[in-house]
N, C-alpha and C positions, 0 to 999 in steps of 0.2 A: 291529675293522671299520673299513675303509679311509675317509677323508673323502668321497670322491666316494658311496661306497654310502651313507653317512650321508644326503647331500644327496639322493640319488635316492629314498632311502626316505621323507625328509621330504616330497619332493615330490609322491609317490603318497598321502600320507595327508591333505593338506591342500588346502583351496580359499581362495583371497584373492580378495577380492571389493571393490572400492571403496566406500568408505562413502557418498560423495555419492550413488553409483547406486542403493544399497540404500535410502538415505533418500526418494530421489525415487520409487521403485518403490512405496514403502509409503504413501506421499503421494497416489499415482494411483489405487491399487487393489491391494487386498491379493490377490485372484484373480490379477493380473498379476503381482504379486511371488512368488507361489507358482508359476507356470508359468514364469518367468524361472529360478527356483531349480532347478525339475525341468530345464530346459534345462541349466544349468550343471552339475548332477548329470551328466548323460548325455553334457556334453562332456569331463568328469573322466574317465569311464569309456571313452569311445571316443578319448581322448588328442587332441581337436582343439577347435577354436574353431568349426568348421565340421561341425555334427552332422546325423546321418541322423536325422530325425524325422518320420514322416508323422502327420497329424493322429490317426488312429484309434489309433496307438501310444501318444501323449502322453494322450488321453482315458482308455485303459486303464489307462495309469500311474497316473493321478491319480482315477481314479474319477470323472471329469466326464461330464455330457452335452455333447451337441455346441454348444447354444447358449453356455452358460456357458464352454466352452473358446473358441469363435470369439471371443467378446467379449472374453475376456483377451488373446487372441493379437493380436487388433486393437490394444488399448491399445498392447502392446508395439510393434508394427510402426509405429504412428501416432507414437510417441514414439521410434522409432529404437533401440530396445533389441535389438531383433533385426531383419535382412533375409532374406529367402526366395531361396533359389536353387534353380532346376529344371534338373536336367541331362537332357539330350536324346541318342540315339544319331544316327548318320548319316542315319537316315530320319525323323527329328523325333519319335521314339517316346519318351515321358517314361520315364525309366529310374531315376530318384530325383529325391526332395525332401531339400533340406537348409537348414540353417539357420544363419546368420551371427551370433554373439553378440558383442554390444559392451560391455565391460566398463567402459568409462568412456564414459557418455552426456554428451555435452556440449551439444548444442542445447537441451535442457529446463532447463538450469541456467544460462541466459542466457550463455553463454560464445561462441555464435554469434549473428550479427545477423539471422537468419533462416533459414528453411528451406533445406536444399540438397537436390539430386537426388542420392541415394546408389544407385550401382549396384555391383555386384559380377560381376566375370568369372565365368562358370560354369566349374568345374573340368573337365579333361580327361583327368586320370588316374584318377579316383576310381572305385572298383567299389564297388558296393552291399553294405555289409555285411551278414552272416547272421544276426549276433546283436550284443548292445549291446558285447560286449567286444572285437570285432575293430578293429584299427586302419585308419585311413584314410590313403591317400598325402598327403593335403591337410596333414598333421601335420608341424610344424616345430619343432624345439626352440627354435632361434633365434630365430624371429619369431612371436610369439604376439600374441593379440587385444590386450592393453594395448599393446603397443608400436605396434600399429596404429592404434589410437586416439590415443596421443601424438603421432604424425606427423600425423594428421589436426587436431589441435589447434594444433601449430606452424604450420600453413599459413594461421591465421587472421590477419585483418589487424591493425595495431600496437595498434589502440584496443581489440580484443576480445582480444588477449593480454594487455594489460595488465589487463584485466577478469578474465580466466582467473586471472592471478595474485593479483589482489585476493580473487575468491572463494576461491581455494584456502587464501589466508592467512587469511581470515575463517573457515572451516571448523577450522582448527587453533586458532583464537583463542575458539571458543564456550566459555562456561562455565556454571556454574548460574546465573548472574545474567541470561543471556539466557532462559533457561528460565522463571526466576521471573517476569520482566516479562510474558511470553506468557501463562503459566499465571493471573497475577493478572488480566489483560484479559480472558480467556476464561471465566473464574470469573464476573467480573461481567457480561459481554454475554449470559450466557445468559439473564439475567431482563428484558432490556431487546430488544423488537421493534424490528427496524431496525438494531439494531448486531451485527455478525459477529465471530466469532472466527476464527482461523487453524488449521487442520488440523496445522501444524507450521513450525518455524523456516524449513523449506525451500522454503515457499510463496511464490509469485510473486505480485506485485500491482502494480496501477497507483496510483501515489500523486500524478500530475499530469498536466498536459495532455500532456506530452511522450512519457511513457510510456503513456497512453490512446492516442493516434496512432500508437504504435509508432516513434516517431522516437528514442527512448533505450530500452536494454535493460530489463526488467521487474526491479527489484530484488527481492531476498530478503527477508523480514521480517527475518531476521538481520541483514541489512546495516544496515536502518534502525535497530535495537535498537543495534547494534554503535555507530553514529556517535552516538545519543542518550547511550549511557553514557560516549562520550569528552567529552561537555559537561556532563553531570548525574550527581549520585551516584544510586545505584539506589534508595535510600530518597526521593529527590526525585522520580523518575519514578514510583514507585508511589503517591506522596501525590498528585502531579498527575493521576493515571488515577483515584484515589478521589474527587479533587475534582470531576472531570468526571461521572463516574456519580452522585455524590451530588446534584450540582446537577440533573442532568437528570431524575432520577426523583422528587426533592422537590418538591412541589405549591407551596411556597412561593417558588421560584424561577420567573421567566419563561423562562429559556434551555431551548430545546427543539431545538437543532440535533444531528442524530444522524450522528456519524463513520460510514463505513461498515465499517471495521476498524481494526485496531491500527496498521497500517502508515500508513494515513491520518491518524490521530491523531496519530503522532509526527511524521509530515512536516510536517502543516500548520501555518504560523505563528500559525493560530488554534486549535490542537491544544494539544499538552501544554505550550508556551511561554505560553500563554494561561491555563493553569490550575495553573500551578506553584505561585502562590499565593492565598490565598482572597480577597484584596482585588482581583484583576484584574477588569476589564470587568465582563461579565455577572454575575460572582459576587457583586457588590455590591449588585444590584438585584433585588427579590423582585418577585412577580406584580403589585404593584400599581405598577409602574415607569411603566405607561401613566398613572397617576393623579398621578404627580409633576408632571406639565405642570399638572394642575388646581389642585395644592398651589401651586406657582409663581404661577399665574395667580390664586389667591386672595389671594396676598399681594402683589400688583402694586399699585404706586402711580404710575400714568402722569402726565404732566403737560403734554403736548400734545394730549390727547383728552380728552375726558369720557366715562366709560363705567362700565357696570356689571358688575365682575369676578366677580360671583357668577351673572350670566346674560350671558355675552359675545356670545352671539349675537342679533342683532338682526334678524328677518326683515322688519320694514316697510322699512327701508331698506339691508337687505343689508349689513350691517357687521358686523364682528367686534371686540371690544375698542375699539369706536369709528372703526375703520379699514375702509374698503370692502372687501369681499371681492375685487373685481375686482383693485384695487391689490395686495392681499395675495398672490394668486395670481401674480403677476408679479414681487414682491420676491424678490431673490438675498440671503439674509442673510451670505452668507460674503462676496461682493461689497461688501455695506455694511460689514462689519465690516473688512475688509482698508482700506477708504477712511476708516474712522474712525480705525484704526490709526497710517495715513498721517499724517492730520491731528494726532493726538496726539505723533507723533514731532516734528512740525513746529510745533507750538504753533500749530496752526490751527484747532482745534475750536471752532465757535462755538454759540450757544445754538440756532441753527437746525437744527443737525445731531441736537440730541437726536430729533427726529422720525423719522430714519432709523433711530436704535438703537431706538426704541420699534416703529416699523413690523417692523425685523428680529426682535424678540421676539416680537411678535404673531404673526409669520408661523410662526415655530417652535412654538409653543405651538399655534396652530391645526393644524399639520400633525403635532405632536407627532412630532419628528424632532431629532437632533443635539443631544442633552442638554450634550454638552460645549460645544458653541458658544454655546447658549442661557445658559449659565452665565458664559462669558465676557463677553457682552453685558450681563449682569446687573450684573456688577462695575462695566464701565464706566459703565452706567446710574446705579448709587448713585453713584460717583466725580463723575460730571459733574453731577449733580443738586446736589450739595453745592459743586461749583466755582462755579456759577452761583446758589447760595442760592436754589433752588427748593423750593417745598414737595413734600410727601410722601417725604421720604427714607427 
């Protein structure tokens, strides 16, 4: 058999579909994916990417009802997997319905910055085929659908062309590790209301303000995972996810923030990076955290005021830990702390400044906020009570 005959026979037996397109189809809707494959099959039979396929023909071929068919077709049209062409004669009478199949869908893969108007010139030399196996004049072996879509991609802006290359490279780099991260998250997310899984690695997601506002292309889940895998070991990522869900569902911990999905968790500085080690931030404090302030208060030994640390609020004179509530409401603990640090640096801290420290401490305990700052103030308080040899150390 001659080489060209082998090639021709091979071309007649196989259908080549772009992996990204197929993945995106099944992510969108299985009925839409089925209809798309039906169209591709008929395109192979008719030897063209512009096929003759009226709605009734497709419904009968698939055994579908009208509503199911129209819904699937609309999904394909809205996502630019197909375009419709209506051919009319000289008198304006409709003589045929045709579909253009797009084999490499770009817009829904984040390769285009936004929707474009997509028009297709109606063919002038086509004849309505009488059966599925007849050729149409639209067929051209040298210009197929793939090349047409490839040309369209090359016309994108420089930024989008760069993103096109990045996404294409990404899909060739996806490994079992990416799937493992996604499956691990999805499995744990099923048991938590308000935390969502992803349908696939090819799902798009808004992960920050720019992507939510449309100022940046929506990244794929696979992209976010891929970036994390360049920074962390797979085992560390899985452990970080475990830490997050363990702390979220365990009543012993006060942490209750729910990340919408895996992509947001991995992208946020308060997500994976926050939970990589069990002693980070919220993981250290259980649901008695609010009472930590009470414990600190009960151990206080203030020297500039007289107060009952066990009963800090005095309603008779509107005071808390011996300080006027009106004053404490106006105190800025961070400002006081910075002023005190400055005086320590220049060796200018005097005994009278201890009232600043104690006011700041009382304010933080009253408001139950900024535990880290409170601890620093307490250390300064202890050191300078010793320095001035004051009681209550």
